[in-house]
C-alpha positions in Angstrom: 89.2 124.4 106.4 91.9 127.2 105.9 93.4 127.0 109.4 94.1 123.1 109.1 95.3 123.5 106.2 98.0 126.1 107.9 98.0 123.4 110.9 99.2 120.9 108.6 101.0 123.2 106.2 103.7 123.8 109.6 103.8 120.1 110.6 104.3 119.4 106.8 107.7 121.4 106.8 108.6 120.0 110.3 108.0 116.7 108.5 109.9 117.6 105.2 107.2 116.4 103.6 104.9 117.8 100.5 101.4 118.2 101.6 99.2 119.5 99.4 95.6 121.4 100.9 94.2 121.1 97.5 94.5 116.8 98.5 93.7 117.6 101.5 90.2 118.9 100.9 89.8 115.9 98.3 89.9 113.8 101.4 87.3 115.4 103.0 85.9 112.5 104.6 88.9 111.7 106.8 90.8 113.9 109.1 94.9 112.4 108.6 96.8 113.1 111.5 101.1 112.7 111.1 103.5 111.9 113.5 107.0 111.3 113.5 108.1 108.0 114.4 111.6 106.5 115.1 111.4 103.4 112.9 112.3 103.7 108.9 109.1 102.9 107.9 105.4 104.5 107.3 102.6 103.1 109.5 99.2 103.6 108.7 96.2 103.1 110.8 92.7 103.3 110.1 90.8 104.8 113.3 87.6 105.6 111.2 84.8 103.9 110.2 85.3 103.4 106.9 87.6 101.2 105.0 90.6 102.7 103.5 92.1 101.5 100.7 95.0 102.6 99.4 98.2 102.0 96.9 101.8 103.0 97.4 103.1 102.4 93.9 102.3 98.9 92.8 101.3 97.5 96.3 97.4 97.3 97.2 96.4 97.9 100.9 93.0 98.2 102.8 92.6 99.0 105.9 89.1 98.3 108.1 88.5 99.4 111.3 91.2 99.7 113.7 93.6 97.8 111.5 97.2 99.2 110.5 99.8 98.2 108.4 103.3 99.6 108.3 105.5 99.7 105.0 109.4 99.7 104.9 111.5 102.6 103.4 114.2 100.7 101.5 116.2 103.3 98.9 113.9 106.4 99.3 113.1 109.2 101.7 109.3 109.5 101.0 106.6 107.8 99.2 103.3 108.6 97.0 100.0 107.0 98.3 97.1 107.0 96.2 94.2 106.7 98.3 91.6 104.6 96.1 88.2 106.4 95.4 89.4 110.0 95.5 90.4 111.0 91.9 94.2 112.0 90.8 94.8 112.5 94.3 97.5 111.5 96.6 100.0 112.3 99.5 103.5 112.3 99.7 104.5 111.0 103.1 108.0 110.9 104.4 109.7 108.1 105.7 109.9 107.8 109.7 105.9 108.9 109.7 102.8 107.4 111.5 99.7 108.3 109.4 96.4 108.0 111.1 93.1 108.3 109.0 90.4 109.3 111.4 86.7 110.6 111.1 
């Protein structure tokens, strides 16, 4: 787990995100991959067999297996993603990012 946190920490520095290893430990049901993209939006994809539900501010999203959604970044550089079912755990995700939930 420590090596995963170190790798994700390096990725987060490159993407200028505040990705917390404590948050990753709480989301142990998923592997979360973050990649840069060219659009000024955040794209979310669920490649796991579990349903992923999350809030971005007051907007609710649910992704079944092999589903995706985009969130437009208007007036912000990053957004806070609150994953449902993981009490008080969140991810701060920079714009221009693709987030993939995997098992």
